[in-house]
Residue, then its C-alpha position, 0 to 999 in steps of 0.5 A: x676421106x675415110x678415117x682409119x681406125x687405129x687397128x687399120x693403121x698398122x698390122x702385126x704378123x708373127x712368123x711361125x717355124x715354117x715362115x708362114x705369117x700369122x696376123x695378130x689381132x692388136x687393138x692398139x700400138x701400146x699392146x705391141x710392146x708386151x708382145x715383143x719377146x727375144x725368141x720371136x720375129x715380128x713384121x710390123x706394117x705401118x700403113x700411114x707411114x708406108x713403113x715396114x719394121x722387123x722385130x728380130x729378138x736376140x734369141x730368135x732363130x736365124x731361119x726366122x730372121x732371114x725369112x722375115x726379110x723376105x716376107x717384108 
């Protein structure tokens, strides 16, 4: 059985204005909190839990919020 590094256990994607995903290079989960911003939308994938989370900042554009659901 292969043990995954922490980076491989989750992936974080930022959505740009066109709806394209940009994978962020995050070393550990504690860094995610510093990225969360009220004007951004992120898709966070936790492989080990088989879960997808969407961060929709309170001031993020409605278009990005909609796109994040489709991307997820």
